[in-house]
PyMOL CGO cylinders between C-alpha atoms (Angstrom):
from pymol import cmd
from pymol.cgo import CYLINDER

trace = [
    CYLINDER, 7.76, 20.65, 23.69, 6.20, 23.79, 25.09, 0.3, 1, 1, 1, 1, 1, 1,
    CYLINDER, 6.20, 23.79, 25.09, 5.16, 24.98, 21.64, 0.3, 1, 1, 1, 1, 1, 1,
    CYLINDER, 5.16, 24.98, 21.64, 3.45, 21.69, 20.78, 0.3, 1, 1, 1, 1, 1, 1,
    CYLINDER, 3.45, 21.69, 20.78, 1.65, 21.74, 24.11, 0.3, 1, 1, 1, 1, 1, 1,
    CYLINDER, 1.65, 21.74, 24.11, 0.50, 25.30, 23.42, 0.3, 1, 1, 1, 1, 1, 1,
    CYLINDER, 0.50, 25.30, 23.42, -0.81, 24.36, 19.96, 0.3, 1, 1, 1, 1, 1, 1,
    CYLINDER, -0.81, 24.36, 19.96, -2.60, 21.36, 21.48, 0.3, 1, 1, 1, 1, 1, 1,
    CYLINDER, -2.60, 21.36, 21.48, -4.27, 23.60, 24.05, 0.3, 1, 1, 1, 1, 1, 1,
    CYLINDER, -4.27, 23.60, 24.05, -5.41, 26.05, 21.36, 0.3, 1, 1, 1, 1, 1, 1,
    CYLINDER, -5.41, 26.05, 21.36, -6.75, 23.16, 19.23, 0.3, 1, 1, 1, 1, 1, 1,
    CYLINDER, -6.75, 23.16, 19.23, -8.73, 21.70, 22.12, 0.3, 1, 1, 1, 1, 1, 1,
    CYLINDER, -8.73, 21.70, 22.12, -10.16, 25.08, 23.18, 0.3, 1, 1, 1, 1, 1, 1,
    CYLINDER, -10.16, 25.08, 23.18, -11.22, 25.85, 19.61, 0.3, 1, 1, 1, 1, 1, 1,
    CYLINDER, -11.22, 25.85, 19.61, -13.69, 22.95, 19.61, 0.3, 1, 1, 1, 1, 1, 1,
    CYLINDER, -13.69, 22.95, 19.61, -14.83, 23.12, 23.24, 0.3, 1, 1, 1, 1, 1, 1,
    CYLINDER, -14.83, 23.12, 23.24, -18.57, 23.68, 23.53, 0.3, 1, 1, 1, 1, 1, 1,
    CYLINDER, -18.57, 23.68, 23.53, -19.24, 23.59, 19.77, 0.3, 1, 1, 1, 1, 1, 1,
    CYLINDER, -19.24, 23.59, 19.77, -22.50, 22.13, 18.51, 0.3, 1, 1, 1, 1, 1, 1,
    CYLINDER, -22.50, 22.13, 18.51, -23.55, 19.99, 16.61, 0.3, 1, 1, 1, 1, 1, 1,
    CYLINDER, -23.55, 19.99, 16.61, -21.14, 17.23, 17.45, 0.3, 1, 1, 1, 1, 1, 1,
    CYLINDER, -21.14, 17.23, 17.45, -21.05, 15.78, 13.93, 0.3, 1, 1, 1, 1, 1, 1,
    CYLINDER, -21.05, 15.78, 13.93, -19.79, 19.11, 12.62, 0.3, 1, 1, 1, 1, 1, 1,
    CYLINDER, -19.79, 19.11, 12.62, -17.06, 19.15, 15.27, 0.3, 1, 1, 1, 1, 1, 1,
    CYLINDER, -17.06, 19.15, 15.27, -15.96, 15.65, 14.26, 0.3, 1, 1, 1, 1, 1, 1,
    CYLINDER, -15.96, 15.65, 14.26, -15.90, 16.60, 10.58, 0.3, 1, 1, 1, 1, 1, 1,
    CYLINDER, -15.90, 16.60, 10.58, -13.86, 19.73, 11.31, 0.3, 1, 1, 1, 1, 1, 1,
    CYLINDER, -13.86, 19.73, 11.31, -11.36, 17.74, 13.37, 0.3, 1, 1, 1, 1, 1, 1,
    CYLINDER, -11.36, 17.74, 13.37, -10.97, 15.15, 10.61, 0.3, 1, 1, 1, 1, 1, 1,
    CYLINDER, -10.97, 15.15, 10.61, -10.58, 17.93, 8.04, 0.3, 1, 1, 1, 1, 1, 1,
    CYLINDER, -10.58, 17.93, 8.04, -7.92, 19.70, 10.12, 0.3, 1, 1, 1, 1, 1, 1,
    CYLINDER, -7.92, 19.70, 10.12, -5.91, 16.47, 10.42, 0.3, 1, 1, 1, 1, 1, 1,
    CYLINDER, -5.91, 16.47, 10.42, -6.29, 15.91, 6.67, 0.3, 1, 1, 1, 1, 1, 1,
    CYLINDER, -6.29, 15.91, 6.67, -5.03, 19.45, 5.96, 0.3, 1, 1, 1, 1, 1, 1,
    CYLINDER, -5.03, 19.45, 5.96, -2.04, 18.94, 8.26, 0.3, 1, 1, 1, 1, 1, 1,
    CYLINDER, -2.04, 18.94, 8.26, -1.15, 15.71, 6.45, 0.3, 1, 1, 1, 1, 1, 1,
    CYLINDER, -1.15, 15.71, 6.45, -1.44, 17.39, 3.04, 0.3, 1, 1, 1, 1, 1, 1,
    CYLINDER, -1.44, 17.39, 3.04, 0.76, 20.26, 4.21, 0.3, 1, 1, 1, 1, 1, 1,
    CYLINDER, 0.76, 20.26, 4.21, 3.36, 17.79, 5.50, 0.3, 1, 1, 1, 1, 1, 1,
    CYLINDER, 3.36, 17.79, 5.50, 3.22, 15.92, 2.18, 0.3, 1, 1, 1, 1, 1, 1,
    CYLINDER, 3.22, 15.92, 2.18, 3.75, 19.13, 0.21, 0.3, 1, 1, 1, 1, 1, 1,
    CYLINDER, 3.75, 19.13, 0.21, 6.73, 20.14, 2.35, 0.3, 1, 1, 1, 1, 1, 1,
    CYLINDER, 6.73, 20.14, 2.35, 8.19, 16.64, 2.08, 0.3, 1, 1, 1, 1, 1, 1,
    CYLINDER, 8.19, 16.64, 2.08, 7.78, 16.61, -1.71, 0.3, 1, 1, 1, 1, 1, 1,
    CYLINDER, 7.78, 16.61, -1.71, 9.39, 20.04, -2.06, 0.3, 1, 1, 1, 1, 1, 1,
    CYLINDER, 9.39, 20.04, -2.06, 12.33, 19.10, 0.16, 0.3, 1, 1, 1, 1, 1, 1,
    CYLINDER, 12.33, 19.10, 0.16, 12.80, 15.82, -1.72, 0.3, 1, 1, 1, 1, 1, 1,
    CYLINDER, 12.80, 15.82, -1.72, 12.86, 17.66, -5.05, 0.3, 1, 1, 1, 1, 1, 1,
    CYLINDER, 12.86, 17.66, -5.05, 15.17, 20.36, -3.71, 0.3, 1, 1, 1, 1, 1, 1,
    CYLINDER, 15.17, 20.36, -3.71, 17.65, 17.88, -2.23, 0.3, 1, 1, 1, 1, 1, 1,
    CYLINDER, 17.65, 17.88, -2.23, 17.67, 15.71, -5.36, 0.3, 1, 1, 1, 1, 1, 1,
    CYLINDER, 17.67, 15.71, -5.36, 18.23, 18.53, -7.82, 0.3, 1, 1, 1, 1, 1, 1,
    CYLINDER, 18.23, 18.53, -7.82, 14.67, 18.85, -9.10, 0.3, 1, 1, 1, 1, 1, 1,
    CYLINDER, 14.67, 18.85, -9.10, 14.98, 15.75, -11.30, 0.3, 1, 1, 1, 1, 1, 1,
    CYLINDER, 14.98, 15.75, -11.30, 11.65, 14.98, -12.94, 0.3, 1, 1, 1, 1, 1, 1,
]
cmd.load_cgo(trace, "trace")
């Protein structure tokens, strides 16, 4: 849990005091989107690896 808390702190500090606000919101949405796409890619690779790469 300490690592997740540390990453959360870094994430919050990265956007503290940034202007304009709309850009901050767009960057936050984009970072969540990138995290989801990364998770999806890892999931797809693990699924293929565990199932013998059947296409």
